N, C-alpha and C positions, 0 to 999 in steps of 0.2 A: 504494500500500500504506500502511495506517495501523496502527501498532502500538498495542495496547490494554493498559493496566494495569488489572487487575480486583482490587479490594481487598474483603475480606470477613472478618469475625471468625473464621468457621469454614468449613473446606473439607474435602471428602473426603480421606481415608477417613472423616472424621466424617460421621455420618448425620443427616439432617434434610431437610424438604421444600425449604427455601430453598437449602441446600447442594447437594442433588442436582439441583435445577432449574438452578442456575447452571452446574454442571459439564456437564450434558447439552447446554446451549447452547454453551458454550465449545469443547467437543471437536468440534462440528460447524461451527464458523466456517471460512470459506474461507481460503486462503492470503493473501488480501488483508487479513486482520485477524489477524496473529500476536498471541499473547496471553501476558502474564506475570501470574500470580496472586500476590497478597500476602495472607497470612492470619496469624492469631495462634494458631489451634488447628487441629490435625489429628486431634483425638479429641473424643468427645462430652463436653461439660461444660455446667453450668448456672450457674456462678459468674461471671456476666457482667462484673461490675466487678472484683472482686479477682483473678479468673482471667485477666484481661488486663493486670493491673498488678502488685500485690504478689505474687500467687501464679501469675504467668504461667509458661509453660514455661521451663526453665532456660537453654536455649541456642537460637539460631536454627538453622535447617536448610533446605537446599534439597532438593526431591524432585520427582519427576514422577508424576502420577497419570493413567493411561490417556492418555498423550501430552501432557498439559497441564503445563507447568512451574510449580512452586509454590515461593515463598520464604516460610518461616515466620519472622516477626520477633518479637522480644521485647525487654524492657527489661533493661539491665544492672543489676547490683547498685547501682551509684551512682545510676542513674536511678530505681530503685525507692525509694531513700532520699529522693530529691528529690520524688517524687510522693506519698510516704507521707501527709502531712497532707491533701492534696487527695483522695486515695482514701478516707481515713477520714471526711472531712467532705464527701463528694462531693455529696450532695443539698442540703446547706445552702449550699455554695459553688459551685453547679453551673456557671454560665458560666465562672467563673475556673478551676474544676477541669478542665472540658473543655479549655480553652485550654492549661493547663499540661501535661496528659497528652498532648494532641494535638501539642504542640510537640516532645515527645520522639519520638513516632511519625513525625512529618514527616521527621526526620533519617534514619529507616530507609527511608521510602518514596521520597523525592526521588531518590536515586541510581538507583533502579530505573525511575523515570519519565522520566529525562532524554531518552531516545530515543523516547518515546511521543507520540502525537498526541491521546490521549484517556485520561481516567481514569474508570472506572465503579466505584462503590461499591454493594454490596448490603447492606442493613441487616439485621444480626443482632446483638442485644444492645445494649450501651450506646454512647454517642455518640462517644467520642474518635477512633476509627479513621475514622469518616465525616467528621468535621471535619478531621482531618489530611489526608484525601484531597482534600477541597475546597481547603484551604489550599495543598496541593502543586500542584493544578491552576492555581490563581490565580497562584502564584509563577512557574510555568513558562509561563503564558499559553496553556493548552490547555483544552478543554471538560471539564466535569464532569457526568457522568450519574449519576443516583441511582435505585436501585430500593428503594422504602420497604417493600414487603410490608405495606402499612398495614392495621392492624386498626381497625375503627370505634370501639373503646373507647379508643384511644390519644388522649385529649384531656385537657386540664387542665394545671396548672403543671408536672407532671413530664415532660411531652412537649413543652413550648414550644420547647426548643432544637432538637429534631428538626423541629418544624413550621417553624421559621425556616429550617432547612437546605432543606426542601422548596422554599421560595420563592426560594432563592439558587441552586439547581441550574440548569444550562443546559437539562437535559431530565430528565424523570422517566419511568420505565417502570412502568406499571400492568398488572396481570394481568387485570383485568375492567373493564367499563364502570362498574360500581358503584363500584369503587375510584377510577376517574378522577373520577366525580362527587363523591365524598367529598373528593378532593384539591382540586378546584375550590372546593368550599365552604370549604376551609381557606385559601384565598387564592392557590392556584397558578394561573398563567395556563393556560387550556385549551390554547393553542397549543404549550405546552412539555410536554404529557403525551401519551405514546404507549402504546398497548395491545398486548400480545403474547398472553399466555396461558400455560398450563402443560400438559405432556404426561405420559404414563405412564412410570414408571421400573421396568421389569421385565426379567427374564432371558429369553433366547431359548427356553428349554425349561422345562417344569414336570412334577413328579411328585406329583400330589395323593394318590394311593393310598398311596405310601410315607410321605408326610407325616402322613396320618391314622394310619397304623399306628405311627409313631414316637411320636406324642403320645396314643395310646390313645383315639382317636376312632373309633367304629364306622363302617364304610364307608357305611352308609345313614343315619346320624344327621344331622339338620339342623345346620348349623354357621354361627353368626353371628360375623363377624370384626370386631374393632376393630383398626385399624392406624394408629398415630401415636405421637408422643412423649407420655408420660403426664403432661402438665400437667392440672390440674383443669379448665381451660376446654375441654379436648378432649372431656370428657363421659364418661370411663370410669366414674365413680361412678353416673351416671344410667343407663348401660347395664347395669351390674351389678345395679342395683335393678330395672330392667326385666326382667332374666332371671328373677327370682323370680315376676313376674307371668306371663311366658310359660310357665314350668314348670307353672303351675296347669292349663293346658290341653294343653301340648305338653311333657311331662316328659322326652322323649328328646333335647331340643335342647341342643347344646353351645355355649358362648360362649368364644371365644378372643381374648385381649388381647395384642397384639404391639406392642413399641416400647420405646425407651429409657426407663428408669425414672427417677423422681424420688424424693427422700426421702418425700414424701407418698404416692406410689403404692406404694412398698415397704411402708409401714405398712398401707395400705388392703388390699392383696392378701394380706398376712400374716394378716389376719383372715378371709379367705374360705376356707371348708373344703370346699365342694361339688366333687366330682370333675368335674362338668360345666362348671365355670368354670376355665379354664386360662389361666395368665399366663406369657408369655415376655418376656424383656427384648429388647435389641437383637439382631436377626438379620441374617444376610448377605442379599445380593440373591437368590440361589437359594432360600433358605428363605422369604423374603417372597413370592417368585413362587409357590412351591409352596402357601403358605397361601391366596393369592388364588385359585388354581386349585381348591383343596380346599373353599373355603367355599361356602355356599348364598347368602349375601348379605353385603354390607359395611354396617356401621353405625358412623358417626363423627359423633356429635351435637355437634360442636364449635361453640362460640359465638364464636370468634375465628378467622377464616380470611381470608387474602388471596385464596385461590382454592380450595385443597384438591385437589391433584393426585392424591390417593389415590382419589378417585372415578373418575378416568379410568383408573387402574390396574385397578380392579375391572371397569370396563366392557370393558377389553381382553380379559377372560375371559368376557364376556357375563353378568356378575353384576349384579343390581339393587342399588341403593344407597339408604341412608337418611342424610340430613344435616339439620342444624338449619336452620330457616327464617331465615337471615340474608342480607343483600343479596348478598355475594360468592358464597355457595354457591347461592343461588337463581338466580344468573346461569348457573351450571354445570348444576345438576340441574333438568330440566324436570319439575315435579311431576306425577306420574301418567303420565309418558311414558317416562322412563328411570330413575325412582326416586321417592322421596318426601321431602318437606320436612316436618319436625315441629317442634313446640316441644320444647325439650330437657328434657322431664319423663319420668319413668319410665313413666307411664301412656300418653302419646302414643307413645313409642318402642315400647313393648310392643305396642300396638295395630297398628302398621304391620308389625312383625316377624311377629306372629301372622297377619296377612292374607297376607303373602308366603309364609309357610310353608304356609298352608292352600290357597293358590291357585297351584300350581306353574306352570300355563300362563301366568297373568298375570305371574308373576315372570320367566318366560323371555322374554316379550315385552318387558318393561322392560329386561332385560339386553341383548337384541339391539339395541334402540334406542340404548342407551348405547354399544355397540360401534360402531355406525354413526357416531355423533357423534364418536368418537375418530378414526376414519378421515378424516372430512371436515374436522375443525377442529384437532385437537391432535397431529398428528405432530411429532416433534422437528425434522425437517428444515424444516418450514414455520415453526416457531417460531424456529429459528436464522436463517432467511432474513429474517424480520420484524425480528429484532434487528440484523442487519447493515444493513438499510435505515435503521434508527434511527441507528446509528453514522455511516453515510455522511451522513445529513442533518445531524447535529450537527457533524461535522468540516468539511463543505463549506459550512455555513451555509445549506443549502438548505431 
């Protein structure tokens, strides 16, 4: 038996692709890998630096989420005063600032890691927790595994510290072959990179008819669904612009945008007045599942994805998908087989939406092909088994 310490900036009930992916794996690990999670947030936030330092949660707390034990750690008032200059000048003093903040976090992590044989950090947000996890592993003489959820655009001086961490980890977990190839190009040894994947996070039952009724969407109206955190790179602005093009030919089409809001997205959707464009913030798992069952197709033209588990979620309901033609997404969506890859422009997005709405038989075939792909490759039990095999390899040196 090998006990695992999993550290991550944000963990459920906080909602996000990385958070939910991590949790689905952890709750399926066998008794051979008991786990303790360490996190800094249990709610959705986007203030990655100050929200984990100066404005971090007021007090630590322990809780259990769906059987997984979690310890939320935070800085004391004294520690916040100590890191104040480093947080304020973080980007100017980055290596020093990371070390100073990580040193305080190490004090929280080490007591929880003393009976562990492995530390695994999943990257969300800024660097200090990841570096504190690495330093703790080195101090205790146990392996350090890192899941970077790497975006191709994460290059340049602002990411050099994380890139250095990539090379120092005992093992990296990538979600796709494309991500692995990117990590190799960044200087990581190919033999230390393992590929798992990501699966669908949906409830056991869905009620699409009631969902449509609640949100005033006619039963027979085409419904295009955007599902994701509303960062600009996710493509919500391009999809909203595509809606206007689609309406010129298919005026009865509805567009539904679901996901945690950002300041920019709040301003953007406040300016949208058409009743056919509906925006919801964060929803719970049953509501998300209902939306997936109710939609005609999913469109998430995101330009930065490690994988994009939302496509597998739509496929679980036999729905065709549209994604941006970037390497990680292109490895998941087989263009013209179970969905379409597009350039993230309003015109290209509108063209594929229009085709799928005009050709329901073709749309059905794509959705069914996607459903079959989920069954064959992306069940959570299979992904948990792959992850356990990685842990065993790292712990045993095999």
